[in-house]
N, C-alpha and C positions, 0 to 999 in steps of 0.2 A: 562465331557466331552468325547468323544471317543479318544484311540486311534491314528486310522489315524488324525482325529483333529490333534493332540498335536505334529505327527510326520509333519504336514503339516507347523505348525508355527516353528520348529525348521530349516524347508528346508524354509522358508521363515527370517531364519532368525531371531524373534521376540522372547524376550526375556522374556515374555509370556510363553514360553514353559518350566521355570523351574520351573514356579510357578505352572501351572500345574500338571506337571508331581510330581511336590511335592506333592499337594496337593494330587492327588492321588494315589501312591508307596512309600509315604514315611515310615510310620509306614511297609509296606511291606521288604523294599530295609533294613529299620533299623532292623528289627529281623534278614535278614539274616547274617549283619554285626557284627552283636554283638552273634550270635552263631556261626562263628568264632573266633573273636576276643575277645570276654568275655570282654567286658573294654564300656563301655554306647560313651563316650568321641571319644574313636579310632571309633568308630563304625559310631558313626556321623559324621568325615572326612573324612570315607569311603564314606558314600555315598551322602554330597557333593563333593567329587572328583569322586563319576559318575557321580552326576549334567553335570560337566566341561564338564568329558567324553564324556557322550554323547553329548556335546553341538560342540565339536571339531570334532565329527566320525558323524553327521550329517550336510548338506551332505559332503560325496559321498554315502554312506552309507543310504540304505530306510530300516528300518526292517519292517518287516514287522509283527510281534510279538512284540511289543512297552515290554513291562511284562518278557518277554525270552529276550530278550536283552540288559533293565537294572538289569536282575540278575545278567546276566554274566558277566557284567560290574561291578557289585557286591564286587560278589564270587572273580572275578581275580583281583580287587583293594585291598579287603581285605585281601588277598591268600597275596600279593604282600608285 
């Protein structure tokens, strides 16, 4: 599924948005979190928190680059 379609799912409050995000970006986001935290369980928790943060921030935000948006969320959550 294309990023714009996934963002539209978030805007429509369709819960499949999280499933589609996970299917497309889970490995990428987990790697980012693991590089910061060096612990797989903490990394999984950070990635799950990323999905929740994405759900809560769209709308009102509509990211033009979903991958970069998710990466930033994951990085910030992992650092905190």
